[in-house]
N, C-alpha and C positions, 0 to 999 in steps of 0.2 A: 503494498500500499505505499502511494506517494506520501511524503511529510510535507509536501506543497500544500500552503494554506490558501484556500479559495475563497475570496473576500465576496460580500453580497454584491458590492460595486461591480465586480469581474461577472458575477452571475447574470446581473441585470444588464451587462454592456453585450454578452452572446444571448440572452433573450430579446435585446432590440435588435439583434444582428440577423438573427434567425427565426424569432418568433416561436422558439420551442419554450416548453414549460420551464419553470423554475428549477425543478427537481432533476429535470432531463438536463437544462444546461449546467448545474452542479456537478452531475456524474461526469458529463462530457468533460468538463475542466479539470476535474480530480483525474480521470483517466488520462488526459494529455498533459498533466501536471503543469496546468496554467497556459499551456501553450494554444493560443487561440484556433491559430489554422489547425491544429491536430484536433481541438475539438468540434470543429465544425466538420471536420471529415469524419470525426467519430459520429456525429449524428447523421451524417449522409450515409454512411454504412449501415446505420439502424434503419434509415430510410429504405436502403437496398434491400434488407432481410424483410422488412415490412411489407414492400412492393412485392416482392416473392411469393410471401404467403397469401398475398390478397390479390394475386394475378388473374385469378378467376372470378371475383366479385364483379358486379355490373356497377359502373360509375354512370349512374343516369341521372344524378342532380349536377348542378354547376350554376355557371355565369357564360353568359353569352355578351359579347361586346362589339360593337362596330364603332370604328373611329375614321375619321376623314381629315386629311391635311387641311392646312389654312386656305390653302388655294383651292380646296375641293375638286382637285384633279384625280386623287388618289384616295382608295378606301381600304380599311381591313376589317375582317371579323374574326375574331377567336373565340374558341370555346374551350372553357377549361372547365373540365368534369370531375366531380367526387361522387361519394356515395350516398351521403345525407344532405338533406335539405338544411339542417343546421349548420353544416360548414359552408353550404353555398350561400347563406345569408351571413355570413361571418365577414366583418367589415376588412381585416386582414386579406382573407382570400380574394375578396371582390377588388382591394387594392392590387394584389399578385395578379390577377387578371389584367387590369388596366397597365400595369407595369408591363406586361408581356405584349399588349397591344400597343402599346408606344413605341417599344421595340419594333413590331413588326411594321409601325408605319412608317418608322423613320428609315430603317433598312430595307423595308418591301422585299423581301425573299421571295422566292418563286415558290416554294413548297413548304410545307409544314416542317420536313426532314430538315431543311435549309435554317428556318425559324429556330428549332431546338437546339441548333448549334451556335446560335446568335450568343453573344456575351452578355452576362448577367452579374455585376459586381464580383467580377473575376473568376467567375465559373460559367458555365453553360446554362442556358434555359433549362435544358434536360437534365443537368445536374441539379438546379434548383429545386425542379419538382420532385425530383428523389429525395432531396433534403426535407421538402415539405411533407413528404409521405410519412417520414420519421418524426416531424413534429407534430402532423395532425393523427396520423395513427390509422388513416385509411387511403385506398385506392384514389390519385389524382392523375388526371391526364390531360396534356393539350390536344383534345380531341380531334378539332376541327380547324383549319385556318383556311380562310379565302381571302383574296385581295382583288379589286378591280380600280381600271384606269378609265376615265372618261373626260370629256370636256367639262361637264358639272356633275358631282356625287352628291346624293342626298343619305343620309343615314336615318334609321329607325331603330330604336331598341324597344321591345314590347314586353309587357308583361313582367316589371321587376327583373329583367335581365335573363328572362326565359326564352327569349328569341332575338334575332337583329337582321336587319336586312340593308343592303345598300342598293341604291338604285342610280344607274348612269344615264344621262340625258346627252343630246347631240348637240346642244348650245350652251354655250359657258357664260351666259348671261346671270348674274345673281337674282334676277328678276324671276328667274324659272325654278329657285330652289324650293320656295313652297309648294309649286306643282310636284316636283321630285319626291318632296315629303309625304305629299297625299298618295303618290302611287306607292311609294315605299311602305306606307299603312295600308295599301290595298295588298301588296304582297304578304304582309304579315297576316293580314285577316282571311284571304282567299286561298292564299298558298297554290299560285299556280306552278305546273310543271314544268312551263318553257315560257320564253318570250313571244312567239306566234307558233302556228302550227308547223313552219319549216324547222322549229327547234325542238319538235317532239321526237324521241329515239323510234326507232323501228321497231323495237321489241315491244314499246310501250303501244304503239300503232296495232301490230299483230295481236297483242293481249285484248286490246279493247275491241276489236273486232270479231276475236273469239268469243268475248263476253256477249257480245250484239246478238251473234248468231245463234248463241246457246238460248238467250233470253227470248228471241225470237220464234225459235224452236219449241221451246217450253209455252208460250202463247199459241201455239198449234199453227202457225204460219207454213205455207208448203216451202218445201226445202229448195225450190229453185228461184225463190226470191229473198232467201235468209241473207245472201251477200250484199243485196240492195238496203234491204233493211240495216244490216249492221255498219254500212257505208253513212246511211243517215244518222245514226246513232254516234259513229265518231266524228262528224262534222259538229255533233251537241259536245260531245266531249273537247273538241276544240275550243268551242265557245266559252265552256264554262272552266277550263283548266289553262288557258294561255292566256299570259296577261293582258296583251294588248285587245284582246276579244273580249274579255271578261266586263261585265255589267260593272262600271264604277260604282264603288260603294256609296260615295256621297250625292249621287245622281244617276240613279238606277235608268234614266232615259238614255243615258250615252254610256257607249263602251269606254274603255281607258284610252285608246286612241283616239275617238272623237274628242274626248274631253282634254286631252294634249293639244289637240287641233284647236280646240275652243281658246286655249290660251296663245298659241302661234301654230300657225299653218304648217309649218315644218317640224315642230317640236314632236319629239319621239323618245322611246328609251332604246338605249343602245344594248344595254344588259342589264340584270341583276343580280344579287347573292341573297340567298336567305338560309339561316343557320339556326335552328331551334333546339332545345334539350329533348331527349327521348331517341 
């Protein structure tokens, strides 16, 4: 056992650095004989052990945040997942997600894997997450990272950090920002699968046609017209599930595309990102 005396001030300092509990910090400093770097490494190894033990747990709670650059031309979404709602609502956990988001916005890596390797207080984001697993005692993951570039981007965070949206517009005038926000709220509420029908993948189209044919078959329709009926149902699917063709939630007499044209005849959405918990 080390004879090094660990002061309350040192314990508090390590707690401020890592967010770990007082007893964990005291134990880490004792094991490290007062060396802060070694104490942090001790906590990280504890996190690795806990992460291994909890690898099969589901991290379905967490925080989803959307951040946009000052010029509104770049935006990111990060989803930091955890196991319990109690942790998800913790101020330190929310702040950590914000810090990861700020790094993502500043460095703008192309992939989640690249983001995990970004520097965070002398270690990587991946290492910080492992450290926090040891601090919190449950599974934590940087589950999702999305980025968007456009002439103008509007963000929206929905339901207490439970979902986040980025909407890119084709015009960069700030007067269109509120229209972008309206469309971002539309995405959060109506959950479109694509921007327009051209953006719907073939697998989804094939699945919807099969569903439509089977529904018509169950209704007793003749086999020779099932395909035609299914195509009609597919067009309704496009109308209900592609952003520009959906009814605008603030004025259901217009589609989203028509709403944007009412703001400016050439205004449209270039792309959107939508990330939610679960």
